[in-house]
MIMAR-361313 format. One record per residue (C-alpha): x, y, z. Coordinates in steps of 0.05 Angstrom, whole numbers, plus 5000, padded with zeros to 4 digits. Example, Ala and Ser with C-alpha at 12.3 -4.5 7.8 and 13.67 -1.06 7.14 Angstrom:
<sites>
524649105156527349795143
</sites>
This chain:
<sites>
500150015001502650664979500151354962501651634893506652154883506652754837507152614766513052804729514152954654515552314617520252604564526352824603531852494566532651854610533851194583528750574602533550384652534051004689526351094683525950384713530550544770527151174784520650804792523450314835526350824879519951174888516550524912522350454965521251154992518251175062510651305074511951945106516152235048510852054998505452355038509352985053510053124980503252904954499653315006504153885003506153925077512953955114516453285128516253455202509053585208507352915168512452545215509852815277502352675255503851975228507751785292502252035337496451695296500551035296501351045368494251195384491850635333496450145368493750375439486650255423487949615385491449335445486149615496480749205459484348605445486848495516480548615549476848115502482447635518482247715597480446985608486346775569490847255605488746985673489846245649496646425627498346775689496946205734500245725685506346105693506346145769507845725830500245595845499745025796504244415796504643685780499743415727494243735691497344425704492644715645486144485676488344745742489245435717482445405681479145255748482845785782480946295731473346155733473445955807468646535823464546495761464746615686465747355690471147305750477247455698474048145682472448335754479748395767480348925712480849625744481350295711488650265721488949635679484649985621489450605623495450165625493249705564492750345523498950655545502450025541501049895466501050665449507250785488510650145461508950375388511251135404517450945436519250485386518350945330521351515372528051125380528150795316527151415278532051795324537451295327537051215251538251985244543851975294547451385259545851575189541750885174534450785149529150605204526049955202521549745139514550015144508249915105508449885030516049765035514949095059511548844996517249154953523648764933530149004964532749624934538849434891541850134912541450014984548050095019550849435040557849625073559949245135559749925173552550065150550249405169553849435234550350075252543549845229544849215275546349625333540650085325535449505314538449195380537849825421530750105399526949505427531049465493528750225506521950155482520549495524523149825586519150415576513049955564514149565628514850245665507650395645504649725650508149265698504749525760497849445733499548705706501648495779495048835803490848385756495447795777493847865851486948185847485848905875485548755949491348235952495848695910494449275958496848816017503048655977504749375957503549576027508149026056513749236004513749966031517950185968519350915950514651225895519051125840519750415854512250345869510650625800514950135770511649555807514848855833518548375786520048995739526348675710523148025687517148385655521948855620525848215590519047935563516848635532523748705499523148015469515948155441517448865417523648555380519648015346514048495327517549145302524448855283525048165270518048045233518648635181526248515168525147745157518947865116521948395073528747995060526847265060519647185044518447004968516747624932511647284889507847124955508147754988500848015005496348245059494447515080501547225081503647815124498547645176500246935180507447095180507047555234503047115277508046535263513646925288509647095351507846375363514446015347520146545355517847115403513746715456518246095457523846605490518647025527515346455560521146355608521347075627513047075637514546485682520246825723515447395731509947015758513946605804517547265828511147545847508946945886516146975920514347725934507947555966511247066013517747426029516448176024521948255971524547935911530947535901531947285827536546785845532546485898526846455853530346115797533745635849527045435879523545335813529244855785529144475851521744425855520244275780526944255742526544625676519044505673517945105721520345555665518245245600513444695583508744565524502444775566506245375597507745605520500545425495497445865550502346445534500346405461493146385482493947035516498947345474498247185401491047465392493848185404501548195393501647675341497348035290500348735311505048685254499448615208495749105237501349635245503449545169496849385135491349705173493850305201496450585134489350565109488151185153494651585145492652015085485952225115489352395180494952815151489653165111485353305167491253645208493153965147486054305139485054375219491854605246497254705195493355125141490055625190496455695226500755835165495356285139495056695204502356705200502356975131497357535152501257755210508057755168504558145117501758675168508958695198511858835126506659355115507759685184515359695164513859995099509560565129515260665179520160735126515561215089514761635150522161625163523761875087518362445093521162635161528662655129525763065070522363555114528463605158532763735089528064235066528564575134536164665131535964915061530665465080535165665139541065735091
</sites>
């Protein structure tokens, strides 16, 4: 999906090869550049508008998907805690989830969770775009592929030097780390609240007696951050790069991107994230018992009790996929195929409602100032002529 750019005259003395290369280069241009040119707005205005629009869109998408899938989240939380053990852990988790009725999973959702879900996804999207674009500008490399770029073949003119690839790899590693940590700063406390329930969480939090900064981060922040970093890396870096570079060009379309993104989430991201999810759940249980968290003790206790099964089993992975895949798994498809559909109308609206009136008013003020300066210059010239005439009369 891409927006048409302004048409150029055909007969400009170019060869057929040069014309083809120019067309290919236009297809490789970023959505922001194309929109900025086609709608005649400054690149900076288009950039800010699109980053904000995408972030809000991701936030609303995450809020709706996570609330609808709350029973699946509770099952996954119990599966990756020390509250279930032995055989039939999945069945145990289902019983715990619906112990107090069919709507019990939704009753643990407070306003903090609703806000946190929106902020978690919107800030994740905003933070990744901010860090990806900022670091790209700083390091002199291109941002991660987005939107229509995923459907186009690799640009043969794209720089492939070792230095460029190293910078791109470093940037692709750092951006999700910063975005995932910021996401956890916003969401971890609300996630712990949903895990314990409102009343029990208040007691656990009171027992900790943390300062306001630590309290805002919430318990088990480190393992929560590691999980979010892994998932952010999968959704915003690994999926678009792998799809762009390695997926067969003739099979690229919206449907294949949907299933490719979902598969990357299920079989790559969640395979690694499940270990951190289990560590997070066990750390919260440890915190409730001891009033503090010691990750070394949490890991040792888990391995002693259940071996590696404490942190990874087929059922744990399956429950995590049930909770995460509906939202995070189809996020790459939503981000790259659905959100671009509204980009042009949004930029048009911002241009009509904000940019054009502001620039018109600025032009009026500038015109008034110029007119005032002209009048002032005229008055000064007349005054100078009068002084000159007076001096002549005196002589």
